[in-house]
C-alpha positions, 0 to 999 in steps of 0.5 A: 492522474496528473502528468509531468512531461519529463521523457527519455527516448530508448530504441526509438520509444518515448518513456515519459517520466523515468524517475517516476517509474525507477521510484515505482520500481523501488517501492516494488523491490522493497515490497517483494523483500518484506513479503518474502520475509513476512511470510517466513513468520506463517501467521495471519497477521504477518500473512496479511501484513506481508500481503497488503505490502506486496499488492502495494508494491505490484500496484506501483508497477502498474502505476509506472507502466501508466506513467511510461506509457501515457496514452501512446498505446490508446485510451482503452489500455491506459484505462486497463492499466489504470484501473488494475492499479487501483483494484489491487490498491483497494484489495490490499485494504482488506489485508491492511485491515485484516493484520490490525483487526487479528492482532487487536483480537488475540486475547478475545475468546469471542471474536466476530469472525464475520467482519473480515467477510463483510470488508472482503465483500464490501471491497468487492462491491467497491471494485465493481462500482469503480469499474462501472463508473470510473471513479476512483476517489473512492479508492483513495477514501477507502485506503485512508480509512483503513490505513487510519484504522491500523495506525490507530489500531497499532497505536492504541497497542503501543500505548497499552503494552509499549510492544516495540513492533507496533511503535514501528508500525505506527512510525511507518505508517505515520511517515506514510502520511508525509507522502500526501502532504509532499504530493498535495503541494506538489513539493519538488526538488527538480523537475527530474524529481518531482513531488511524485518521486519524492512521495514514492521514496516516502512510500519505500521508507514506509513499507520497510518500517511497517515490515520491520514492525510487522516482524517484530510483532509476528513473533508474539507468542499468542499470534503464532497460535493464530495460523 
């Protein structure tokens, strides 16, 4: 994890990267809003999308804790927080997969129901691997692959049906790739609003648009029957 050592002192404690904490909490709050509203739709698609967004938000909270404390509480504490952050992100990958998979197969009578279980088992194996090897690059790779899968699946449905919700989800996921560019180029506005803060704001916008699109998709009658 890259640190930029802006900090404030609060009640005698050093809080590192306070703006990064605020932008992570913004992600969390928007994800809670999205989760609560998508759960009301009561479909496999909306529930999966809701859990995906919520887990991303919770993961960001652990990220903000890691940024705030750094190694002040010891290396073990930091490593545990960092692992939980990545583990939650990896678990969210399953729901990111299951939502578009369900959506794409709503008209198929012979949907292969074993595939979601295979994906779940694979994610469990990767969780164990990352715990043993302490290597989180594989988490980022899996997250990127599944997010791309969701993007392509929604795009294919939008091209075929012109369904509005799918188009909004495509925009949201496509917009999220801008955060990768910003983070990779370390494009910063100010040391107190650096590339990490800007990337978090982009992710917040992404979550909101994915939520908006998913809510529209969830109203499709065929999905209402899959609960």
